All heavy atoms as TSV, in Angstrom:
chain	resi	resn	atom	element	x	y	z
A	1	MET	N	N	0.855	-1.118	-0.020
A	1	MET	CA	C	0.017	-0.084	-0.001
A	1	MET	C	C	0.921	1.367	0.046
A	1	MET	O	O	1.999	1.287	0.695
A	1	MET	CB	C	-0.923	0.046	1.321
A	1	MET	CG	C	-1.842	1.149	1.356
A	1	MET	SD	S	-2.782	1.271	2.797
A	1	MET	CE	C	-4.363	0.525	2.388
A	2	ALA	N	N	0.520	2.238	-0.807
A	2	ALA	CA	C	1.302	3.438	-0.879
A	2	ALA	C	C	1.110	4.279	0.474
A	2	ALA	O	O	0.069	4.078	1.133
A	2	ALA	CB	C	0.895	4.306	-2.078
A	3	GLN	N	N	1.992	5.289	0.657
A	3	GLN	CA	C	1.919	6.175	1.831
A	3	GLN	C	C	0.514	6.986	1.677
A	3	GLN	O	O	0.294	7.533	0.692
A	3	GLN	CB	C	3.089	7.016	1.977
A	3	GLN	CG	C	4.339	6.263	2.307
A	3	GLN	CD	C	4.635	6.467	3.754
A	3	GLN	OE1	O	4.537	7.491	4.355
A	3	GLN	NE2	N	4.838	5.200	4.337
A	4	GLN	N	N	-0.127	7.164	2.794
A	4	GLN	CA	C	-1.257	7.961	2.868
A	4	GLN	C	C	-1.314	8.840	4.076
A	4	GLN	O	O	-0.485	8.538	4.973
A	4	GLN	CB	C	-2.606	7.030	2.985
A	4	GLN	CG	C	-2.873	6.249	1.878
A	4	GLN	CD	C	-3.630	6.866	0.678
A	4	GLN	OE1	O	-3.835	8.009	0.755
A	4	GLN	NE2	N	-3.886	5.959	-0.328
A	5	THR	N	N	-1.815	9.980	3.992
A	5	THR	CA	C	-1.950	10.884	5.262
A	5	THR	C	C	-3.269	10.794	5.683
A	5	THR	O	O	-4.229	11.355	4.941
A	5	THR	CB	C	-1.345	12.297	4.976
A	5	THR	OG1	O	-0.104	12.219	4.542
A	5	THR	CG2	C	-1.455	13.057	6.276
A	6	TYR	N	N	-3.567	10.333	6.795
A	6	TYR	CA	C	-4.955	10.201	7.412
A	6	TYR	C	C	-5.099	11.292	8.405
A	6	TYR	O	O	-4.309	11.609	9.168
A	6	TYR	CB	C	-5.097	8.843	8.135
A	6	TYR	CG	C	-4.938	7.714	7.212
A	6	TYR	CD1	C	-3.891	6.629	7.667
A	6	TYR	CD2	C	-5.705	7.463	6.191
A	6	TYR	CE1	C	-3.738	5.537	6.810
A	6	TYR	CE2	C	-5.428	6.347	5.347
A	6	TYR	CZ	C	-4.475	5.361	5.644
A	6	TYR	OH	O	-4.248	4.248	4.887
A	7	GLU	N	N	-6.451	11.807	8.510
A	7	GLU	CA	C	-6.755	12.727	9.444
A	7	GLU	C	C	-7.736	12.190	10.598
A	7	GLU	O	O	-8.559	11.423	10.147
A	7	GLU	CB	C	-7.526	13.943	8.825
A	7	GLU	CG	C	-7.934	15.016	9.731
A	7	GLU	CD	C	-8.583	16.165	9.026
A	7	GLU	OE1	O	-8.533	16.191	7.824
A	7	GLU	OE2	O	-9.375	16.954	9.686
A	8	TYR	N	N	-7.404	12.365	11.923
A	8	TYR	CA	C	-8.210	11.974	12.941
A	8	TYR	C	C	-8.665	13.092	13.765
A	8	TYR	O	O	-7.886	14.033	14.075
A	8	TYR	CB	C	-7.486	10.808	13.745
A	8	TYR	CG	C	-7.140	9.659	12.957
A	8	TYR	CD1	C	-5.767	9.729	12.256
A	8	TYR	CD2	C	-7.804	8.512	12.789
A	8	TYR	CE1	C	-5.354	8.551	11.407
A	8	TYR	CE2	C	-7.432	7.518	12.105
A	8	TYR	CZ	C	-6.303	7.513	11.404
A	8	TYR	OH	O	-5.845	6.320	10.623
A	9	ASN	N	N	-9.891	13.030	14.373
A	9	ASN	CA	C	-10.233	13.842	15.402
A	9	ASN	C	C	-9.906	13.082	16.662
A	9	ASN	O	O	-10.331	11.945	16.867
A	9	ASN	CB	C	-11.771	14.042	15.379
A	9	ASN	CG	C	-12.165	15.095	14.361
A	9	ASN	OD1	O	-11.476	15.986	14.158
A	9	ASN	ND2	N	-13.420	14.798	13.866
A	10	VAL	N	N	-9.204	13.739	17.728
A	10	VAL	CA	C	-8.804	13.103	18.941
A	10	VAL	C	C	-9.080	14.052	20.026
A	10	VAL	O	O	-8.829	15.362	19.968
A	10	VAL	CB	C	-7.258	12.794	18.937
A	10	VAL	CG1	C	-6.851	11.919	20.028
A	10	VAL	CG2	C	-6.936	11.853	17.673
A	11	ASP	N	N	-9.844	13.726	21.107
A	11	ASP	CA	C	-10.190	14.584	22.135
A	11	ASP	C	C	-9.022	14.782	23.020
A	11	ASP	O	O	-8.780	14.213	24.112
A	11	ASP	CB	C	-11.299	13.917	22.817
A	11	ASP	CG	C	-11.892	14.895	23.904
A	11	ASP	OD1	O	-11.763	16.011	23.712
A	11	ASP	OD2	O	-12.581	14.288	24.877
A	12	MET	N	N	-8.116	15.715	22.617
A	12	MET	CA	C	-6.837	16.089	23.433
A	12	MET	C	C	-7.189	17.589	23.895
A	12	MET	O	O	-7.719	18.388	23.321
A	12	MET	CB	C	-5.782	16.206	22.347
A	12	MET	CG	C	-5.357	14.940	21.707
A	12	MET	SD	S	-4.046	15.283	20.466
A	12	MET	CE	C	-4.901	16.245	19.236
A	13	THR	N	N	-6.886	17.759	25.231
A	13	THR	CA	C	-7.082	18.990	25.831
A	13	THR	C	C	-5.957	19.684	26.316
A	13	THR	O	O	-5.962	20.863	26.719
A	13	THR	CB	C	-7.972	18.712	27.123
A	13	THR	OG1	O	-7.414	17.779	27.982
A	13	THR	CG2	C	-9.427	18.218	26.650
A	14	CYS	N	N	-4.775	19.030	26.330
A	14	CYS	CA	C	-3.456	19.671	26.735
A	14	CYS	C	C	-2.235	19.099	26.015
A	14	CYS	O	O	-2.423	18.080	25.339
A	14	CYS	CB	C	-3.343	19.466	28.181
A	14	CYS	SG	S	-3.151	17.732	28.808
A	15	GLU	N	N	-1.102	19.590	26.432
A	15	GLU	CA	C	0.151	19.174	25.778
A	15	GLU	C	C	0.437	17.617	26.185
A	15	GLU	O	O	0.919	16.893	25.401
A	15	GLU	CB	C	1.276	20.010	26.259
A	15	GLU	CG	C	2.462	20.029	25.448
A	15	GLU	CD	C	2.434	20.628	24.178
A	15	GLU	OE1	O	1.562	21.573	24.018
A	15	GLU	OE2	O	3.091	20.197	23.293
A	16	GLY	N	N	0.034	17.312	27.408
A	16	GLY	CA	C	0.196	16.003	27.879
A	16	GLY	C	C	-0.539	14.933	26.941
A	16	GLY	O	O	-0.151	13.871	26.675
A	17	CYS	N	N	-1.759	15.282	26.433
A	17	CYS	CA	C	-2.604	14.522	25.707
A	17	CYS	C	C	-1.976	14.367	24.316
A	17	CYS	O	O	-1.824	13.191	23.799
A	17	CYS	CB	C	-3.962	15.152	25.423
A	17	CYS	SG	S	-5.024	15.391	26.857
A	18	SER	N	N	-1.421	15.414	23.695
A	18	SER	CA	C	-0.800	15.279	22.454
A	18	SER	C	C	0.503	14.556	22.589
A	18	SER	O	O	0.923	13.717	21.671
A	18	SER	CB	C	-0.586	16.630	21.879
A	18	SER	OG	O	0.209	17.391	22.610
A	19	ASN	N	N	1.179	14.631	23.776
A	19	ASN	CA	C	2.454	13.780	23.932
A	19	ASN	C	C	2.149	12.266	24.023
A	19	ASN	O	O	2.976	11.567	23.487
A	19	ASN	CB	C	3.142	14.289	25.084
A	19	ASN	CG	C	3.750	15.694	25.035
A	19	ASN	OD1	O	4.144	16.112	23.925
A	19	ASN	ND2	N	4.110	16.308	26.143
A	20	ALA	N	N	1.063	11.949	24.540
A	20	ALA	CA	C	0.639	10.619	24.651
A	20	ALA	C	C	0.322	9.921	23.321
A	20	ALA	O	O	0.775	9.002	23.017
A	20	ALA	CB	C	-0.640	10.371	25.577
A	21	VAL	N	N	-0.369	10.788	22.503
A	21	VAL	CA	C	-0.607	10.436	21.174
A	21	VAL	C	C	0.687	10.138	20.375
A	21	VAL	O	O	0.861	9.196	19.617
A	21	VAL	CB	C	-1.492	11.410	20.282
A	21	VAL	CG1	C	-1.623	11.013	18.874
A	21	VAL	CG2	C	-2.832	11.322	21.030
A	22	ASN	N	N	1.640	11.176	20.511
A	22	ASN	CA	C	2.901	10.975	19.691
A	22	ASN	C	C	3.710	9.950	20.225
A	22	ASN	O	O	4.295	9.238	19.404
A	22	ASN	CB	C	3.761	12.313	20.131
A	22	ASN	CG	C	3.930	13.253	18.976
A	22	ASN	OD1	O	3.854	12.816	17.814
A	22	ASN	ND2	N	4.029	14.530	19.132
A	23	ARG	N	N	3.728	9.640	21.557
A	23	ARG	CA	C	4.435	8.453	22.063
A	23	ARG	C	C	3.979	7.072	21.412
A	23	ARG	O	O	4.745	6.285	20.999
A	23	ARG	CB	C	4.271	8.476	23.575
A	23	ARG	CG	C	5.615	8.459	24.342
A	23	ARG	CD	C	5.510	8.431	25.877
A	23	ARG	NE	N	4.270	8.588	26.480
A	23	ARG	CZ	C	3.811	9.827	26.902
A	23	ARG	NH1	N	4.468	10.859	26.734
A	23	ARG	NH2	N	2.641	9.849	27.504
A	24	VAL	N	N	2.623	6.990	21.551
A	24	VAL	CA	C	2.040	5.734	21.110
A	24	VAL	C	C	2.217	5.505	19.546
A	24	VAL	O	O	2.786	4.502	19.087
A	24	VAL	CB	C	0.525	5.678	21.306
A	24	VAL	CG1	C	-0.191	4.569	20.453
A	24	VAL	CG2	C	0.264	5.534	22.805
A	25	LEU	N	N	2.057	6.574	18.745
A	25	LEU	CA	C	2.199	6.436	17.295
A	25	LEU	C	C	3.826	6.379	16.870
A	25	LEU	O	O	4.198	5.716	15.922
A	25	LEU	CB	C	1.571	7.673	16.557
A	25	LEU	CG	C	0.091	7.684	16.658
A	25	LEU	CD1	C	-0.503	9.006	16.010
A	25	LEU	CD2	C	-0.547	6.452	16.064
A	26	GLY	N	N	4.629	6.985	17.907
A	26	GLY	CA	C	6.056	6.967	17.460
A	26	GLY	C	C	6.621	5.618	17.612
A	26	GLY	O	O	7.757	5.318	17.180
A	27	LYS	N	N	6.090	4.545	18.266
A	27	LYS	CA	C	6.395	3.288	18.498
A	27	LYS	C	C	6.312	2.412	17.271
A	27	LYS	O	O	6.746	1.244	17.200
A	27	LYS	CB	C	5.833	2.712	19.718
A	27	LYS	CG	C	6.217	3.402	21.073
A	27	LYS	CD	C	5.562	2.743	22.334
A	27	LYS	CE	C	5.984	3.382	23.507
A	27	LYS	NZ	N	5.136	2.916	24.706
A	28	ILE	N	N	5.485	2.912	16.270
A	28	ILE	CA	C	5.097	2.076	15.184
A	28	ILE	C	C	6.083	2.432	13.980
A	28	ILE	O	O	6.060	3.648	13.431
A	28	ILE	CB	C	3.636	2.335	14.777
A	28	ILE	CG1	C	2.733	2.085	16.080
A	28	ILE	CG2	C	3.299	1.473	13.512
A	28	ILE	CD1	C	1.291	2.485	15.855
A	29	PRO	N	N	6.960	1.498	13.638
A	29	PRO	CA	C	7.907	1.883	12.448
A	29	PRO	C	C	7.336	2.303	11.144
A	29	PRO	O	O	7.884	3.041	10.380
A	29	PRO	CB	C	8.672	0.569	12.361
A	29	PRO	CG	C	8.439	-0.152	13.702
A	29	PRO	CD	C	7.000	0.188	14.125
A	30	ALA	N	N	6.152	1.733	10.898
A	30	ALA	CA	C	5.405	2.077	9.633
A	30	ALA	C	C	4.998	3.448	9.466
A	30	ALA	O	O	4.534	3.891	8.421
A	30	ALA	CB	C	4.262	1.017	9.212
A	31	ILE	N	N	4.863	4.182	10.710
A	31	ILE	CA	C	4.422	5.568	10.498
A	31	ILE	C	C	5.509	6.478	10.394
A	31	ILE	O	O	6.555	6.595	11.186
A	31	ILE	CB	C	3.707	5.889	11.884
A	31	ILE	CG1	C	2.373	5.027	12.004
A	31	ILE	CG2	C	3.344	7.394	12.002
A	31	ILE	CD1	C	1.535	5.329	13.290
A	32	THR	N	N	5.597	7.228	9.259
A	32	THR	CA	C	6.651	8.052	8.835
A	32	THR	C	C	6.516	9.524	9.486
A	32	THR	O	O	7.575	10.209	9.564
A	32	THR	CB	C	6.906	8.104	7.426
A	32	THR	OG1	O	5.609	8.480	6.792
A	32	THR	CG2	C	7.287	6.727	6.864
A	33	GLU	N	N	5.325	10.010	9.705
A	33	GLU	CA	C	5.095	11.377	10.155
A	33	GLU	C	C	3.903	11.485	11.021
A	33	GLU	O	O	2.832	10.815	10.465
A	33	GLU	CB	C	5.125	12.272	8.943
A	33	GLU	CG	C	5.069	13.829	9.322
A	33	GLU	CD	C	5.121	14.716	8.158
A	33	GLU	OE1	O	4.733	14.333	7.092
A	33	GLU	OE2	O	5.706	15.776	8.434
A	34	VAL	N	N	3.924	12.295	12.033
A	34	VAL	CA	C	2.700	12.545	12.811
A	34	VAL	C	C	2.709	14.125	13.003
A	34	VAL	O	O	3.625	14.629	13.589
A	34	VAL	CB	C	2.820	11.928	14.258
A	34	VAL	CG1	C	1.743	12.210	15.158
A	34	VAL	CG2	C	2.867	10.237	14.128
A	35	LYS	N	N	1.714	14.666	12.656
A	35	LYS	CA	C	1.470	16.183	13.048
A	35	LYS	C	C	0.136	16.304	13.882
A	35	LYS	O	O	-0.874	15.699	13.510
A	35	LYS	CB	C	1.287	16.906	11.591
A	35	LYS	CG	C	2.458	17.049	10.728
A	35	LYS	CD	C	2.174	17.927	9.592
A	35	LYS	CE	C	3.409	17.871	8.611
A	35	LYS	NZ	N	3.146	18.556	7.327
A	36	ILE	N	N	0.366	17.143	14.895
A	36	ILE	CA	C	-0.806	17.328	15.829
A	36	ILE	C	C	-1.085	18.698	15.836
A	36	ILE	O	O	-0.250	19.663	15.998
A	36	ILE	CB	C	-0.359	16.748	17.192
A	36	ILE	CG1	C	-0.128	15.242	17.177
A	36	ILE	CG2	C	-1.465	17.189	18.203
A	36	ILE	CD1	C	0.181	14.766	18.436
A	37	ASP	N	N	-2.460	19.051	15.641
A	37	ASP	CA	C	-3.050	20.368	15.768
A	37	ASP	C	C	-3.856	20.419	16.998
A	37	ASP	O	O	-5.029	20.011	17.043
A	37	ASP	CB	C	-3.734	20.724	14.497
A	37	ASP	CG	C	-4.303	22.157	14.549
A	37	ASP	OD1	O	-4.355	22.835	15.577
A	37	ASP	OD2	O	-4.834	22.557	13.561
A	38	LEU	N	N	-3.198	20.701	18.096
A	38	LEU	CA	C	-3.955	20.660	19.469
A	38	LEU	C	C	-5.141	21.571	19.450
A	38	LEU	O	O	-6.187	20.933	19.962
A	38	LEU	CB	C	-2.903	20.792	20.559
A	38	LEU	CG	C	-3.329	20.653	21.917
A	38	LEU	CD1	C	-3.915	19.266	22.150
A	38	LEU	CD2	C	-2.292	20.992	23.044
A	39	PRO	N	N	-5.134	22.791	19.172
A	39	PRO	CA	C	-6.328	23.600	19.211
A	39	PRO	C	C	-7.464	23.076	18.443
A	39	PRO	O	O	-8.563	23.209	18.848
A	39	PRO	CB	C	-5.865	25.027	18.741
A	39	PRO	CG	C	-4.372	24.977	18.949
A	39	PRO	CD	C	-3.950	23.563	18.611
A	40	ALA	N	N	-7.130	22.394	17.273
A	40	ALA	CA	C	-8.243	21.899	16.445
A	40	ALA	C	C	-8.514	20.448	16.726
A	40	ALA	O	O	-9.613	19.815	16.297
A	40	ALA	CB	C	-7.942	22.056	14.949
A	41	LYS	N	N	-7.757	19.779	17.752
A	41	LYS	CA	C	-7.900	18.451	18.158
A	41	LYS	C	C	-7.885	17.417	16.955
A	41	LYS	O	O	-8.641	16.542	16.818
A	41	LYS	CB	C	-9.263	18.243	18.848
A	41	LYS	CG	C	-9.250	19.091	20.187
A	41	LYS	CD	C	-10.512	18.790	21.008
A	41	LYS	CE	C	-10.568	19.583	22.255
A	41	LYS	NZ	N	-11.633	19.254	23.069
A	42	LYS	N	N	-6.908	17.704	16.038
A	42	LYS	CA	C	-6.623	16.933	14.816
A	42	LYS	C	C	-5.273	16.316	14.935
A	42	LYS	O	O	-4.374	16.882	15.368
A	42	LYS	CB	C	-6.618	17.832	13.615
A	42	LYS	CG	C	-7.969	18.593	13.419
A	42	LYS	CD	C	-8.946	17.793	12.674
A	42	LYS	CE	C	-10.194	18.609	12.290
A	42	LYS	NZ	N	-11.221	17.817	11.929
A	43	VAL	N	N	-5.300	15.098	14.451
A	43	VAL	CA	C	-4.016	14.383	14.206
A	43	VAL	C	C	-3.768	13.965	12.855
A	43	VAL	O	O	-4.715	13.286	12.226
A	43	VAL	CB	C	-3.832	13.153	15.274
A	43	VAL	CG1	C	-2.572	12.358	14.908
A	43	VAL	CG2	C	-4.031	13.607	16.650
A	44	PHE	N	N	-2.595	14.152	12.219
A	44	PHE	CA	C	-2.394	13.770	10.845
A	44	PHE	C	C	-1.373	12.765	10.834
A	44	PHE	O	O	-0.216	13.115	11.401
A	44	PHE	CB	C	-2.035	15.000	9.993
A	44	PHE	CG	C	-3.221	16.052	9.935
A	44	PHE	CD1	C	-3.068	16.990	10.876
A	44	PHE	CD2	C	-4.178	16.053	8.977
A	44	PHE	CE1	C	-4.034	18.030	10.842
A	44	PHE	CE2	C	-5.004	16.957	8.958
A	44	PHE	CZ	C	-5.192	17.928	9.859
A	45	VAL	N	N	-1.481	11.607	10.258
A	45	VAL	CA	C	-0.566	10.534	10.349
A	45	VAL	C	C	-0.261	10.067	8.842
A	45	VAL	O	O	-1.201	9.729	8.102
A	45	VAL	CB	C	-1.108	9.382	11.077
A	45	VAL	CG1	C	-0.141	8.225	11.193
A	45	VAL	CG2	C	-1.529	9.714	12.505
A	46	THR	N	N	1.028	10.041	8.512
A	46	THR	CA	C	1.470	9.566	7.264
A	46	THR	C	C	2.018	8.156	7.377
A	46	THR	O	O	2.916	7.860	8.161
A	46	THR	CB	C	2.561	10.463	6.670
A	46	THR	OG1	O	1.942	11.824	6.537
A	46	THR	CG2	C	2.991	10.021	5.187
A	47	THR	N	N	1.366	7.259	6.665
A	47	THR	CA	C	1.867	5.814	6.868
A	47	THR	C	C	1.366	4.919	5.685
A	47	THR	O	O	0.595	5.478	4.858
A	47	THR	CB	C	1.233	5.135	8.203
A	47	THR	OG1	O	1.737	4.005	8.353
A	47	THR	CG2	C	-0.233	5.307	8.062
A	48	ASN	N	N	1.884	3.766	5.624
A	48	ASN	CA	C	1.338	2.840	4.595
A	48	ASN	C	C	0.306	1.726	5.256
A	48	ASN	O	O	-0.046	0.840	4.710
A	48	ASN	CB	C	2.452	2.156	3.812
A	48	ASN	CG	C	3.367	1.444	4.688
A	48	ASN	OD1	O	3.154	1.281	5.822
A	48	ASN	ND2	N	4.492	0.888	3.986
A	49	LEU	N	N	0.081	2.022	6.582
A	49	LEU	CA	C	-0.819	1.123	7.332
A	49	LEU	C	C	-2.211	1.530	6.852
A	49	LEU	O	O	-2.508	2.493	6.429
A	49	LEU	CB	C	-0.665	1.312	8.816
A	49	LEU	CG	C	0.665	0.890	9.399
A	49	LEU	CD1	C	0.645	1.277	10.986
A	49	LEU	CD2	C	0.788	-0.614	9.286
A	50	ASP	N	N	-3.240	0.464	7.218
A	50	ASP	CA	C	-4.616	0.907	6.993
A	50	ASP	C	C	-5.136	1.847	8.140
A	50	ASP	O	O	-4.600	1.871	9.355
A	50	ASP	CB	C	-5.343	-0.597	7.333
A	50	ASP	CG	C	-6.832	-0.450	7.229
A	50	ASP	OD1	O	-7.389	-0.175	6.063
A	50	ASP	OD2	O	-7.470	-0.328	8.229
A	51	GLN	N	N	-5.972	2.750	7.826
A	51	GLN	CA	C	-6.394	3.675	8.787
A	51	GLN	C	C	-7.033	3.188	9.983
A	51	GLN	O	O	-6.865	3.722	11.001
A	51	GLN	CB	C	-7.485	4.761	8.096
A	51	GLN	CG	C	-8.873	4.234	7.980
A	51	GLN	CD	C	-9.141	3.765	6.498
A	51	GLN	OE1	O	-8.130	3.662	5.717
A	51	GLN	NE2	N	-10.487	3.516	6.130
A	52	ASN	N	N	-7.581	1.918	9.997
A	52	ASN	CA	C	-8.203	1.404	11.264
A	52	ASN	C	C	-7.007	0.923	12.197
A	52	ASN	O	O	-7.212	0.989	13.328
A	52	ASN	CB	C	-9.081	0.210	10.783
A	52	ASN	CG	C	-10.442	0.767	10.273
A	52	ASN	OD1	O	-10.890	1.781	10.704
A	52	ASN	ND2	N	-10.832	0.095	9.237
A	53	GLU	N	N	-5.904	0.535	11.621
A	53	GLU	CA	C	-4.760	0.120	12.596
A	53	GLU	C	C	-4.249	1.358	13.206
A	53	GLU	O	O	-3.966	1.206	14.483
A	53	GLU	CB	C	-3.707	-0.475	11.622
A	53	GLU	CG	C	-3.979	-1.829	11.007
A	53	GLU	CD	C	-2.892	-2.353	10.094
A	53	GLU	OE1	O	-1.760	-2.691	10.734
A	53	GLU	OE2	O	-2.840	-2.450	9.036
A	54	VAL	N	N	-4.167	2.508	12.542
A	54	VAL	CA	C	-3.725	3.646	13.297
A	54	VAL	C	C	-4.758	4.066	14.326
A	54	VAL	O	O	-4.386	4.471	15.345
A	54	VAL	CB	C	-3.472	4.697	12.203
A	54	VAL	CG1	C	-3.074	5.978	12.824
A	54	VAL	CG2	C	-2.389	4.397	11.089
A	55	LEU	N	N	-5.956	3.993	13.966
A	55	LEU	CA	C	-7.106	4.383	14.915
A	55	LEU	C	C	-7.206	3.508	16.095
A	55	LEU	O	O	-7.073	4.050	17.286
A	55	LEU	CB	C	-8.462	4.282	13.992
A	55	LEU	CG	C	-9.560	4.764	15.002
A	55	LEU	CD1	C	-9.525	6.296	15.296
A	55	LEU	CD2	C	-10.996	4.390	14.221
A	56	GLU	N	N	-6.917	2.318	15.919
A	56	GLU	CA	C	-6.673	1.413	17.219
A	56	GLU	C	C	-5.617	1.780	17.963
A	56	GLU	O	O	-5.680	1.763	19.332
A	56	GLU	CB	C	-6.575	0.020	16.716
A	56	GLU	CG	C	-7.977	-0.553	16.089
A	56	GLU	CD	C	-9.122	-0.534	17.034
A	56	GLU	OE1	O	-8.954	-0.804	18.215
A	56	GLU	OE2	O	-10.266	-0.028	16.618
A	57	SER	N	N	-4.385	2.232	17.355
A	57	SER	CA	C	-3.315	2.604	18.174
A	57	SER	C	C	-3.633	3.856	18.918
A	57	SER	O	O	-3.185	4.124	20.170
A	57	SER	CB	C	-2.038	2.887	17.292
A	57	SER	OG	O	-1.631	1.689	16.714
A	58	ILE	N	N	-4.314	4.933	18.306
A	58	ILE	CA	C	-4.676	6.175	19.010
A	58	ILE	C	C	-5.600	5.794	20.223
A	58	ILE	O	O	-5.410	6.381	21.210
A	58	ILE	CB	C	-5.232	7.158	18.119
A	58	ILE	CG1	C	-4.234	7.516	16.984
A	58	ILE	CG2	C	-5.745	8.337	18.783
A	58	ILE	CD1	C	-4.787	8.408	15.847
A	59	LYS	N	N	-6.505	4.851	19.976
A	59	LYS	CA	C	-7.544	4.525	20.999
A	59	LYS	C	C	-6.650	4.079	22.335
A	59	LYS	O	O	-7.294	4.272	23.401
A	59	LYS	CB	C	-8.414	3.478	20.561
A	59	LYS	CG	C	-9.467	3.946	19.589
A	59	LYS	CD	C	-10.447	2.916	19.209
A	59	LYS	CE	C	-11.526	3.475	18.265
A	59	LYS	NZ	N	-12.417	2.402	17.754
A	60	LYS	N	N	-5.472	3.533	22.159
A	60	LYS	CA	C	-4.726	2.921	23.392
A	60	LYS	C	C	-4.473	4.110	24.339
A	60	LYS	O	O	-4.105	3.884	25.438
A	60	LYS	CB	C	-3.553	2.335	22.859
A	60	LYS	CG	C	-3.772	1.050	22.172
A	60	LYS	CD	C	-2.543	0.334	21.623
A	60	LYS	CE	C	-2.824	-0.838	20.836
A	60	LYS	NZ	N	-1.595	-1.473	20.290
A	61	THR	N	N	-4.503	5.470	23.799
A	61	THR	CA	C	-4.141	6.437	24.690
A	61	THR	C	C	-5.393	6.652	25.588
A	61	THR	O	O	-5.205	7.467	26.553
A	61	THR	CB	C	-3.920	7.804	23.994
A	61	THR	OG1	O	-5.064	8.216	23.247
A	61	THR	CG2	C	-2.699	7.481	23.018
A	62	GLY	N	N	-6.511	6.159	25.391
A	62	GLY	CA	C	-7.638	6.472	26.211
A	62	GLY	C	C	-8.490	7.553	25.919
A	62	GLY	O	O	-9.507	7.935	26.392
A	63	LYS	N	N	-8.005	8.293	24.759
A	63	LYS	CA	C	-8.707	9.450	24.192
A	63	LYS	C	C	-9.758	8.980	23.260
A	63	LYS	O	O	-9.629	8.125	22.418
A	63	LYS	CB	C	-7.755	10.403	23.418
A	63	LYS	CG	C	-6.648	10.846	24.241
A	63	LYS	CD	C	-6.876	11.732	25.351
A	63	LYS	CE	C	-5.834	11.897	26.325
A	63	LYS	NZ	N	-6.073	12.041	27.569
A	64	ALA	N	N	-10.972	9.728	23.315
A	64	ALA	CA	C	-11.942	9.563	22.173
A	64	ALA	C	C	-11.385	9.951	20.819
A	64	ALA	O	O	-10.852	11.007	20.809
A	64	ALA	CB	C	-13.244	10.209	22.566
A	65	CYS	N	N	-11.683	9.183	19.822
A	65	CYS	CA	C	-10.967	9.537	18.485
A	65	CYS	C	C	-11.979	8.990	17.411
A	65	CYS	O	O	-12.617	7.960	17.626
A	65	CYS	CB	C	-9.503	9.040	18.335
A	65	CYS	SG	S	-9.304	7.309	18.596
A	66	SER	N	N	-11.739	9.555	16.272
A	66	SER	CA	C	-12.497	8.989	15.118
A	66	SER	C	C	-11.713	9.362	13.828
A	66	SER	O	O	-10.926	10.340	13.769
A	66	SER	CB	C	-13.887	9.698	15.010
A	66	SER	OG	O	-13.825	11.090	14.857
A	67	PHE	N	N	-11.839	8.575	12.820
A	67	PHE	CA	C	-11.210	8.726	11.503
A	67	PHE	C	C	-11.993	9.794	10.718
A	67	PHE	O	O	-13.294	9.770	10.705
A	67	PHE	CB	C	-11.245	7.501	10.811
A	67	PHE	CG	C	-10.587	7.601	9.326
A	67	PHE	CD1	C	-9.318	7.821	9.077
A	67	PHE	CD2	C	-11.562	7.324	8.313
A	67	PHE	CE1	C	-8.840	7.914	7.895
A	67	PHE	CE2	C	-11.023	7.448	6.903
A	67	PHE	CZ	C	-9.693	7.719	6.739
A	68	VAL	N	N	-11.374	10.807	10.190
A	68	VAL	CA	C	-11.994	11.703	9.405
A	68	VAL	C	C	-11.861	11.518	7.779
A	68	VAL	O	O	-12.954	11.653	7.197
A	68	VAL	CB	C	-11.381	13.263	9.710
A	68	VAL	CG1	C	-11.985	14.350	8.790
A	68	VAL	CG2	C	-11.608	13.589	11.171
A	69	GLY	N	N	-10.706	11.282	7.473
A	69	GLY	CA	C	-10.584	11.047	6.110
A	69	GLY	C	C	-9.087	11.008	5.608
A	69	GLY	O	O	-8.073	11.153	6.384
A	70	ILE	N	N	-8.813	10.977	4.358
A	70	ILE	CA	C	-7.595	10.816	3.734
A	70	ILE	C	C	-7.267	12.272	3.129
A	70	ILE	O	O	-7.986	12.857	2.414
A	70	ILE	CB	C	-7.513	9.773	2.579
A	70	ILE	CG1	C	-7.768	8.384	3.261
A	70	ILE	CG2	C	-6.092	9.829	1.952
A	70	ILE	CD1	C	-7.936	7.371	2.164
A	71	GLN	N	N	-6.087	12.717	3.571
A	71	GLN	CA	C	-5.519	14.024	3.017
A	71	GLN	C	C	-5.098	13.895	1.586
A	71	GLN	O	O	-4.350	12.936	1.281
A	71	GLN	CB	C	-4.426	14.587	3.804
A	71	GLN	CG	C	-4.984	14.911	5.164
A	71	GLN	CD	C	-5.918	16.016	5.394
A	71	GLN	OE1	O	-5.531	17.113	5.134
A	71	GLN	NE2	N	-7.107	15.763	5.684
A	72	LYS	N	N	-5.378	14.867	0.714
A	72	LYS	CA	C	-4.937	14.807	-0.613
A	72	LYS	C	C	-3.709	15.449	-0.738
A	72	LYS	O	O	-3.255	16.613	-0.192
A	72	LYS	CB	C	-5.880	15.298	-1.627
A	72	LYS	CG	C	-7.209	14.695	-1.517
A	72	LYS	CD	C	-7.158	13.349	-2.313
A	72	LYS	CE	C	-8.573	12.599	-2.248
A	72	LYS	NZ	N	-8.589	11.300	-1.724
């Protein structure tokens, strides 16, 4: 599968929340980039993984999250 950038809504309220998301996603070698927009509660992940695999990883932080779509 080619690299895609996925957008997720993640219920992050502080720097600690975004750090937790970064930590979890940073452990996955197939993820090449993570961008977090804390004020908008958005996470952008560039990877060749399926979007559901990434979503399940984000859920491990305990934050409510949902898949928004694929960035063009």
